[in-house]
N, C-alpha and C positions, 0 to 999 in steps of 0.2 A: 792664344800665344800670347804672353806678357813680354814685350819687346823697348817696354818703357828704360831699364836699363841700357842699353846698346844706343848712344848716340851717334854714330852714325849712318847717314844714312842709310847707304852704299849694306854697308852690312848687316844691318837689319834688316830690307832688302833679302837680301842673302840666306839669311834663317828665318823669314815667315814663308818664302817659294819654298826652301827647305823643311820645313815643320808640315807647309799644306799638300808636300808628297810622298809626305810619310804618314798624310791619315790614313782616315780609314774609309773604304770609300760610300760616297750613299746610298741608302738602298732608294732602291727609287718606286715610286708614286703605288702604290693597289688603284688596281682597277676601275675600282667602283669608288677612287676618293672623290668627288670632282677638287678641277684645278683651282679654283679662289676659295678651297674651302677654309683658308686662314687669314681672309680679306675681310676686314671689317665691314660690318652691313649698315646697308645707307637706310635711315630709317622713314620707313612711308609718310610723305606728308600731307593734312588733311583734304581730304578734297572741299569742293561747295566752295565760298567764300574767300576774298581774300585777302591777306592779313596782312596788309599795309597797300 
C-alpha cells in the first residue's frame, strides 16, 4: 500500500491497518516445502589449507 501522500502519522497508521485487515489471507506453507527454502544459501568454504 502506498501511503506517501498521507502526511499525518496517525492517519497513515490507520490506513495501513485498514488495508492489512482487508488483505486476503496468506496461504499456509505446503507440508513438503522446507521452512528456510527462501533463505540465501551459505557457500561451503574450501577445506584444507587456511586462506590467511
